[in-house]
N, C-alpha and C positions, 0 to 999 in steps of 0.2 A: 767344309763351310758352304760349298755349293748345295749340298744336300739339305743342310739346315735352312738355307734360304728357300729352297724349293718347298720344304715342309711348311714354312710360313705362308707361301703362296697357296698351297693346297688346303690350308687350314679352313677356309670358308667353303670348300667344296670337296669334302672327303668321300663323296660317292663316285668320284672320277675313277676310270679304269687306270691301269698301269700307263705311265707316261715315260717316254724317253727324253732325257734332257741332260746336258753337260756330260755326255758319255756314259750315262747310267740309266738303267731301267728302274724307275721309281714306282713303288707301290705304297699307297697310303695305308696306315695301320689304324684301324678303328675297332673298338670293342664296346658293345652296348650303346652305340651312337656317340661315343666319346673318342676324339682324336688322341692318339697316344704317341704318334711318331710317323716316320716314313722309312721304308726299307729301300735302300739303294744298292743295285747290283751292277757292277761295271760291265760295259759292253764286251770287254775282253772275255767275260764268262759266257758269251753268247755262242751260237745264235739262239734267239728267243722265238721259237715257233709257238703256235697257239696252244699246243698241248703243254709245252713247258711253262708257258705263262699261267695256265690254269693251276699247275702244280705249285708254282711260286705264289700264286694268289692264295691257295689254301695254306701254304706255309706261313704267309704273312698274316692270315687270319688267326692261326694258332699262336703266332708270336704276339700279336696284338692282345689276345686274351691273357697271355702270360704276363705281359707288361702291365696291363690294367689290374690284374690280380695283385701284382707286386705293389702297384701304387696304392691300391685299397688297403693292403696289409700294412704298408708304411703309415698311411693316414690313421688307421685304427690304432696302431701301436702308439703313434704320437699323441693321439687324443687320450689314450689311456694313461699316458705318463705325465700329461700336462694339466694344470689347473685351467679350466675353461675361461675364467674371468680375467686372470692376469697373464696367461700364457707362460707362466713360470712352471717348472717341474713340480710335481706333487711331492708330498713328504716321503712316501714309500720309495719312490724312485731316487730321490735325493739321498736318502740314507744309504742306498746301495752304491751310488756313485761316490759318496764320501768314504765308504769303506774301501772301495777300489783305489781311490786317490791316496788314502793313507798308506796302503800297501805299496803303491807305486813310489810314494815319497820315501818310504823306508828303504826301498831298493836303490833309488837314485840319490839318496841323501840330500834331497832338495826340500826347502821349507814349503809348508802348505798352511794357509790361514783360513779362518772362518769368521764371518760377520753375521751377527744376529741383530735384527732391528725390528721394532714395531712402531706403528703410528701412534703418536701421542693423542690421548683423549678421543680415541676413535668412537667410543660409545656415545660421546656427546654429538658427534656428527650424525650418527644413526638416529639418536633421539630428537635432534633438532630438525634435521632435513629428511629423514626417512632412510630406509635401507637401500633403496635404489640409488640414492646419492652416495651412500657408503660404498656400493658396488662400483660406482663411477670413480670414486677416489682410489679404490684398490686397483682398478684397471689402469688408471693414470700412473700409479706407482709402478706397475708392471712395465708400462711403456718407458718410463724414465729409467728404470733399471737396464733395459736393453740399450738405451741411448748412452748411458754412462759407463757401463761395465764392458769388459772384454767378451768376445764370443766364447772364449775358453772358460770363463767364470761360470760356475754353476749357480743358477738363480732358482730359488725354491720358495713357494708359498708354504710355510711350515704349518700354519693354522691360523684361521681368523685374520687378524691384521698383522701377523708376525711372519717375518721372512728370514731366509738364510741365504748367504752368498759364500760359496767356497772359492777360494783364490789359490789355484795351483802355483807352485814355484814363487810364492810371495811371502816374505818375512813379515813379522808382526808390525814393524814400523811402516812398511809399504801398505799393509792392509789398513792401518789406521788412516793413512792419507786417502785411500780409496773410500773408506767410510766417511771421512770428513767431506770429501767431494760430493758423495751421494747425499749426505745430510744437507749440505747447502743447496744442492739442486732440487731436492724435495721441498725445502722451505721456500724456494723462489718459484716453484712450479704453479702457474695459474690454473685454477680449477673453477669453472663456472657451472652453477647448477640453478636452473630456472631463473636466470638473470642475476643470481647472487654470486659474488666472487668469494671463493673459499680459499683459505690457506691451511696447510698442514705442516706439522713438524714430526720428526721421528727421533727415537733414542736408539743408540747403537752400543753393542758389546762386541769386542774383538778378542779372539784367542788364536794361538798358534799351536800346531801339533808338536808335542814333545819328541825328542829323538826316539826313533823306533816305535812310536805310538801307533796302535792300530784300533784303538777303542774310540769309535766315532761318538758314542754317548758321552764320554769324558770330555772330548773336544767341544761338543755342543754345550755340555753342562757349564764349562768355564766361560763360554761366550754368553750364556744365559745369565750367569752370575754377574758378569760385567754389565750386561744390559740392565739388570735390576739396580746396579749402582748408578747407572746413568739416569734411571727414573728417579731414584732417591735424591740425586744431586741436581735436580732442576729440569730434567728432560732436554730434548733438542741438543744432545751432546754425545760425544764418543768416549767410552771408557774401555780400558784394556784389561785383560785377565791377568796380566803379570804386574804385580804391585810395584816392582822396582822400575818399570818403564814409566816414561813421562805420560801422564794421562791428560 
Protein backbone atom coordinates (compact mmCIF):
# COMPACT_ATOMS: atom_id res chain seq x y z
CA UNK A 1 0.00 0.00 0.00
CA UNK A 2 2.86 2.39 0.82
CA UNK A 3 4.40 1.74 -2.60
CA UNK A 4 1.06 2.28 -4.33
CA UNK A 5 0.69 5.61 -2.53
CA UNK A 6 4.22 6.54 -3.53
CA UNK A 7 3.45 5.64 -7.14
CA UNK A 8 0.58 8.12 -7.11
CA UNK A 9 2.86 10.82 -5.70
CA UNK A 10 5.43 10.17 -8.42
CA UNK A 11 2.84 10.14 -11.19
CA UNK A 12 3.32 13.80 -12.06
CA UNK A 13 7.13 13.63 -11.99
CA UNK A 14 8.28 10.42 -13.57
CA UNK A 15 11.68 11.85 -14.47
CA UNK A 16 12.77 11.67 -10.82
CA UNK A 17 15.71 9.42 -9.90
CA UNK A 18 15.38 6.58 -7.43
CA UNK A 19 13.92 7.67 -4.11
CA UNK A 20 14.17 6.01 -0.73
CA UNK A 21 10.89 6.05 1.18
CA UNK A 22 9.08 3.86 3.69
CA UNK A 23 12.03 1.49 3.90
CA UNK A 24 12.17 0.93 0.13
CA UNK A 25 14.22 2.10 -2.80
CA UNK A 26 11.61 3.25 -5.33
CA UNK A 27 12.28 3.52 -9.05
CA UNK A 28 9.58 4.95 -11.32
CA UNK A 29 8.76 2.78 -14.33
CA UNK A 30 8.20 4.64 -17.61
CA UNK A 31 8.06 3.48 -21.21
CA UNK A 32 7.69 5.83 -24.14
CA UNK A 33 6.89 8.64 -21.75
CA UNK A 34 4.00 6.67 -20.20
CA UNK A 35 4.02 5.87 -16.47
CA UNK A 36 3.36 2.16 -15.91
CA UNK A 37 4.21 1.65 -12.25
CA UNK A 38 6.88 1.87 -9.60
CA UNK A 39 9.46 -0.71 -8.60
CA UNK A 40 10.05 -0.94 -4.85
CA UNK A 41 13.04 -2.78 -3.39
CA UNK A 42 13.22 -3.15 0.43
CA UNK A 43 16.19 -1.65 2.23
CA UNK A 44 16.93 -5.13 3.57
CA UNK A 45 18.17 -5.98 0.07
CA UNK A 46 20.77 -3.18 0.30
CA UNK A 47 23.24 -1.57 0.46
CA UNK A 48 22.48 0.47 -2.66
CA UNK A 49 25.70 1.88 -4.02
CA UNK A 50 25.76 3.99 -7.18
CA UNK A 51 26.79 1.05 -9.32
CA UNK A 52 23.99 -1.12 -8.02
CA UNK A 53 21.48 1.70 -8.48
CA UNK A 54 22.49 1.97 -12.15
CA UNK A 55 21.94 -1.78 -12.64
CA UNK A 56 18.55 -1.54 -10.93
CA UNK A 57 17.63 1.45 -13.07
CA UNK A 58 18.40 -0.53 -16.22
CA UNK A 59 16.35 -3.45 -14.91
CA UNK A 60 13.50 -1.05 -14.14
CA UNK A 61 13.67 0.32 -17.68
CA UNK A 62 13.41 -3.17 -19.19
CA UNK A 63 10.57 -4.06 -16.81
CA UNK A 64 8.71 -0.88 -17.77
CA UNK A 65 8.99 -1.72 -21.48
CA UNK A 66 7.66 -5.23 -20.83
CA UNK A 67 4.75 -3.91 -18.79
CA UNK A 68 3.92 -1.32 -21.43
CA UNK A 69 4.00 -3.95 -24.17
CA UNK A 70 1.68 -6.15 -22.12
CA UNK A 71 -0.71 -3.21 -21.69
CA UNK A 72 -0.68 -2.48 -25.41
CA UNK A 73 -1.24 -6.14 -26.28
CA UNK A 74 -4.20 -6.25 -23.88
CA UNK A 75 -5.66 -3.06 -25.37
CA UNK A 76 -5.27 -4.30 -28.94
CA UNK A 77 -6.85 -7.64 -28.07
CA UNK A 78 -9.77 -5.98 -26.26
CA UNK A 79 -10.37 -3.62 -29.19
CA UNK A 80 -10.35 -6.54 -31.63
CA UNK A 81 -12.94 -8.42 -29.58
CA UNK A 82 -15.35 -5.58 -28.90
CA UNK A 83 -17.74 -3.54 -30.97
CA UNK A 84 -16.46 0.03 -30.83
CA UNK A 85 -19.93 1.59 -30.70
CA UNK A 86 -21.57 -0.41 -27.90
CA UNK A 87 -18.51 -1.88 -26.13
CA UNK A 88 -20.23 -5.26 -26.37
CA UNK A 89 -18.27 -8.23 -27.65
CA UNK A 90 -18.42 -8.79 -31.38
CA UNK A 91 -20.17 -11.72 -33.00
CA UNK A 92 -17.07 -13.81 -33.72
CA UNK A 93 -15.80 -13.70 -30.15
CA UNK A 94 -19.28 -14.25 -28.71
CA UNK A 95 -19.75 -17.45 -30.69
CA UNK A 96 -16.44 -18.74 -29.33
CA UNK A 97 -17.48 -17.95 -25.75
CA UNK A 98 -20.93 -19.54 -26.23
CA UNK A 99 -19.28 -22.74 -27.46
CA UNK A 100 -17.02 -22.79 -24.39
CA UNK A 101 -19.89 -22.09 -22.00
CA UNK A 102 -21.99 -24.88 -23.49
CA UNK A 103 -19.16 -27.34 -22.95
CA UNK A 104 -18.66 -26.09 -19.40
CA UNK A 105 -22.40 -26.38 -18.72
CA UNK A 106 -22.40 -29.96 -20.00
CA UNK A 107 -19.58 -30.87 -17.59
CA UNK A 108 -21.09 -29.06 -14.61
CA UNK A 109 -24.72 -29.97 -15.39
CA UNK A 110 -25.65 -26.32 -14.80
CA UNK A 111 -28.20 -24.50 -16.99
CA UNK A 112 -27.18 -21.82 -19.47
CA UNK A 113 -29.66 -19.54 -21.23
CA UNK A 114 -29.50 -17.14 -24.15
CA UNK A 115 -31.38 -13.91 -24.83
CA UNK A 116 -31.64 -12.47 -28.32
CA UNK A 117 -33.22 -9.06 -28.80
CA UNK A 118 -33.38 -6.29 -31.30
CA UNK A 119 -34.61 -2.71 -31.27
CA UNK A 120 -38.12 -2.24 -32.62
CA UNK A 121 -38.52 -0.06 -35.72
CA UNK A 122 -34.84 0.87 -35.68
CA UNK A 123 -34.91 1.68 -39.39
CA UNK A 124 -37.47 4.39 -38.65
CA UNK A 125 -35.03 5.99 -36.22
CA UNK A 126 -32.32 6.10 -38.89
CA UNK A 127 -34.73 7.35 -41.55
CA UNK A 128 -36.28 10.05 -39.35
CA UNK A 129 -33.26 11.27 -37.38
CA UNK A 130 -30.23 10.05 -39.32
CA UNK A 131 -27.67 7.35 -38.79
CA UNK A 132 -25.71 9.34 -36.20
CA UNK A 133 -28.83 9.29 -34.06
CA UNK A 134 -29.08 5.56 -34.65
CA UNK A 135 -25.49 5.19 -33.47
CA UNK A 136 -26.33 7.16 -30.32
CA UNK A 137 -29.26 4.82 -29.65
CA UNK A 138 -27.06 1.74 -30.06
CA UNK A 139 -24.42 3.21 -27.74
CA UNK A 140 -27.10 3.92 -25.13
CA UNK A 141 -28.31 0.33 -25.37
CA UNK A 142 -24.76 -0.87 -24.71
CA UNK A 143 -24.53 1.32 -21.61
CA UNK A 144 -27.90 0.08 -20.33
CA UNK A 145 -26.86 -3.54 -20.82
CA UNK A 146 -23.77 -3.01 -18.68
CA UNK A 147 -25.90 -1.36 -15.99
CA UNK A 148 -28.59 -4.06 -15.87
CA UNK A 149 -26.70 -7.29 -16.53
CA UNK A 150 -24.15 -9.14 -14.43
CA UNK A 151 -20.48 -8.86 -15.15
CA UNK A 152 -20.43 -12.60 -15.88
CA UNK A 153 -23.15 -12.29 -18.54
CA UNK A 154 -21.81 -12.21 -22.10
CA UNK A 155 -23.03 -9.11 -23.94
CA UNK A 156 -22.75 -9.23 -27.73
CA UNK A 157 -23.72 -7.02 -30.62
CA UNK A 158 -24.77 -9.76 -32.99
CA UNK A 159 -25.34 -7.51 -35.97
CA UNK A 160 -27.00 -4.19 -36.77
CA UNK A 161 -29.53 -3.53 -34.02
CA UNK A 162 -29.55 -7.15 -32.83
CA UNK A 163 -27.93 -8.26 -29.57
CA UNK A 164 -27.19 -11.50 -27.71
CA UNK A 165 -26.87 -12.04 -23.97
CA UNK A 166 -25.53 -15.35 -22.64
CA UNK A 167 -26.53 -16.09 -19.04
CA UNK A 168 -24.36 -18.77 -17.41
CA UNK A 169 -25.91 -20.88 -14.65
CA UNK A 170 -29.36 -19.43 -15.39
CA UNK A 171 -32.50 -21.49 -16.09
CA UNK A 172 -35.11 -20.43 -18.62
CA UNK A 173 -37.46 -18.71 -16.16
CA UNK A 174 -34.54 -16.77 -14.65
CA UNK A 175 -33.49 -15.66 -18.12
CA UNK A 176 -37.07 -14.54 -18.82
CA UNK A 177 -36.99 -12.32 -15.71
CA UNK A 178 -33.68 -10.82 -16.87
CA UNK A 179 -35.11 -10.18 -20.34
CA UNK A 180 -38.24 -8.56 -18.85
CA UNK A 181 -36.10 -6.29 -16.69
CA UNK A 182 -33.91 -5.26 -19.62
CA UNK A 183 -36.99 -4.70 -21.79
CA UNK A 184 -38.51 -2.32 -19.21
CA UNK A 185 -35.24 -0.51 -18.67
CA UNK A 186 -34.80 0.10 -22.39
CA UNK A 187 -38.38 1.34 -22.79
CA UNK A 188 -37.88 3.81 -19.92
CA UNK A 189 -34.41 4.93 -21.03
CA UNK A 190 -34.31 8.64 -21.92
CA UNK A 191 -32.51 9.42 -25.18
CA UNK A 192 -32.14 13.00 -26.36
CA UNK A 193 -31.02 13.84 -29.88
CA UNK A 194 -30.72 17.47 -30.99
CA UNK A 195 -33.24 18.55 -28.40
CA UNK A 196 -35.74 15.84 -29.31
CA UNK A 197 -36.68 13.20 -26.74
CA UNK A 198 -36.66 9.69 -28.20
CA UNK A 199 -37.96 6.44 -26.78
CA UNK A 200 -37.24 2.95 -27.98
CA UNK A 201 -38.54 -0.53 -27.32
CA UNK A 202 -37.09 -3.95 -28.04
CA UNK A 203 -38.40 -7.45 -28.65
CA UNK A 204 -36.85 -10.46 -26.93
CA UNK A 205 -36.49 -14.18 -27.54
CA UNK A 206 -35.15 -16.52 -24.84
CA UNK A 207 -33.83 -20.07 -25.11
CA UNK A 208 -32.10 -22.51 -22.78
CA UNK A 209 -29.49 -25.10 -23.66
CA UNK A 210 -30.76 -28.65 -23.79
CA UNK A 211 -29.01 -31.29 -21.63
CA UNK A 212 -25.57 -32.08 -23.08
CA UNK A 213 -26.13 -29.60 -25.94
CA UNK A 214 -22.97 -28.16 -27.50
CA UNK A 215 -24.45 -26.71 -30.70
CA UNK A 216 -24.40 -22.93 -30.26
CA UNK A 217 -26.19 -22.39 -33.58
CA UNK A 218 -29.17 -24.48 -32.41
CA UNK A 219 -29.36 -22.49 -29.17
CA UNK A 220 -29.21 -19.20 -31.07
CA UNK A 221 -31.71 -20.47 -33.63
CA UNK A 222 -34.31 -21.20 -30.94
CA UNK A 223 -33.84 -17.75 -29.41
CA UNK A 224 -34.12 -16.21 -32.87
CA UNK A 225 -37.38 -18.06 -33.52
CA UNK A 226 -38.76 -16.82 -30.18
CA UNK A 227 -37.69 -13.29 -31.08
CA UNK A 228 -39.64 -13.46 -34.34
CA UNK A 229 -42.69 -14.57 -32.38
CA UNK A 230 -42.27 -11.52 -30.16
CA UNK A 231 -42.17 -9.35 -33.28
CA UNK A 232 -45.26 -11.01 -34.71
CA UNK A 233 -47.17 -10.68 -31.44
CA UNK A 234 -46.87 -6.92 -31.02
CA UNK A 235 -43.20 -6.20 -30.21
CA UNK A 236 -41.87 -4.82 -26.91
CA UNK A 237 -42.36 -8.23 -25.28
CA UNK A 238 -40.50 -11.39 -24.29
CA UNK A 239 -41.18 -14.81 -25.78
CA UNK A 240 -39.67 -18.17 -24.81
CA UNK A 241 -38.40 -20.90 -27.08
CA UNK A 242 -40.16 -23.58 -25.05
CA UNK A 243 -43.84 -23.68 -25.99
CA UNK A 244 -44.94 -25.30 -22.75
CA UNK A 245 -43.43 -22.47 -20.66
CA UNK A 246 -45.51 -19.46 -19.75
CA UNK A 247 -44.77 -16.77 -22.35
